[in-house]
C-alpha positions in Angstrom: 3.2 -16.9 3.2 -0.3 -15.8 2.5 -1.7 -12.4 3.4 -5.3 -11.2 3.5 -7.7 -9.0 5.4 -10.3 -10.8 7.4 -13.1 -9.2 5.4 -11.6 -10.8 2.2 -11.8 -14.3 3.5 -14.7 -16.6 2.9 -15.4 -19.7 5.0 -13.8 -21.8 2.2 -10.6 -19.7 2.5 -10.5 -20.0 6.3 -11.1 -23.8 6.0 -8.3 -24.2 3.5 -5.9 -22.1 5.7 -6.6 -24.3 8.7 -6.4 -27.5 6.7 -3.0 -26.4 5.3 -1.8 -25.6 8.9 -1.0 -21.9 8.3 -0.1 -19.9 11.4 -2.2 -16.8 11.8 -0.4 -13.6 12.7 -2.3 -10.3 13.2 -0.4 -7.5 11.7 -0.5 -4.2 13.5 -0.9 -0.9 11.6 2.3 1.0 10.7 3.1 4.1 12.6 3.9 7.4 10.7 7.6 6.7 10.6 7.2 3.1 9.3 4.6 4.3 6.8 7.1 6.9 5.5 9.8 4.3 5.1 7.4 2.0 3.3 6.4 4.8 0.9 10.0 5.6 0.2 10.8 1.9 -0.5 7.7 1.2 -2.5 8.1 4.4 -4.6 11.6 3.2 -5.6 10.2 -0.2 -6.6 7.5 1.4 -8.7 9.9 4.0 -10.2 8.1 6.9 -8.7 9.4 10.1 -7.2 7.1 11.2 -4.4 7.3 14.9 -3.3 7.4 15.6 0.5 3.9 17.0 0.7 2.5 14.1 -1.2 4.4 11.7 1.0 2.8 13.4 4.0 -0.7 13.0 2.5 0.0 9.3 1.9 1.1 9.0 5.6 -2.0 10.8 6.8 -4.5 9.0 4.7 -3.2 5.5 4.6 -4.3 4.7 8.2 -1.2 2.7 8.7 -2.3 0.2 6.0 0.4 -0.4 3.4 -2.0 -1.9 0.9 -3.8 1.5 0.5 -0.5 3.0 -0.6 0.2 0.1 -3.0 -3.2 0.5 -4.5 -2.6 4.2 -5.1 0.8 3.5 -6.7 -0.6 0.7 -8.9 -3.4 3.1 -10.0 -0.8 5.8 -10.9 1.4 3.5 -13.0 -1.6 1.8 -14.6 -2.9 5.1 -15.9 -1.9 5.5 -19.5 -1.6 9.3 -19.2 0.8 8.9 -16.2 4.5 9.0 -16.9 6.9 7.5 -14.4 8.9 10.7 -14.3 5.9 12.7 -13.2 6.1 14.0 -9.7 3.3 12.8 -7.4 1.7 15.7 -5.5 -1.5 15.6 -3.5 -3.3 18.2 -5.7 -2.5 17.7 -9.4 -3.9 21.2 -10.3 -1.4 23.0 -8.1 
């Protein structure tokens, strides 16, 4: 299984995919309920606790794209000042 966005693929990538006989499947965007379940599952994998209001912000801003959520989670855990026990809220100053 290989995943990518069309804007990430070069002609060389597309040629290799066709040569290796991959089947292309277009993935639809997640709806709000699916996005919420994805956030809950991914947060557990990354050891994060996501508050409800932050979860709603992720749902509203991810545009149904799970990769945007994963990028945010990776950014959080990659930040040296971030601790896994920190609650994630949409506005850190609140």
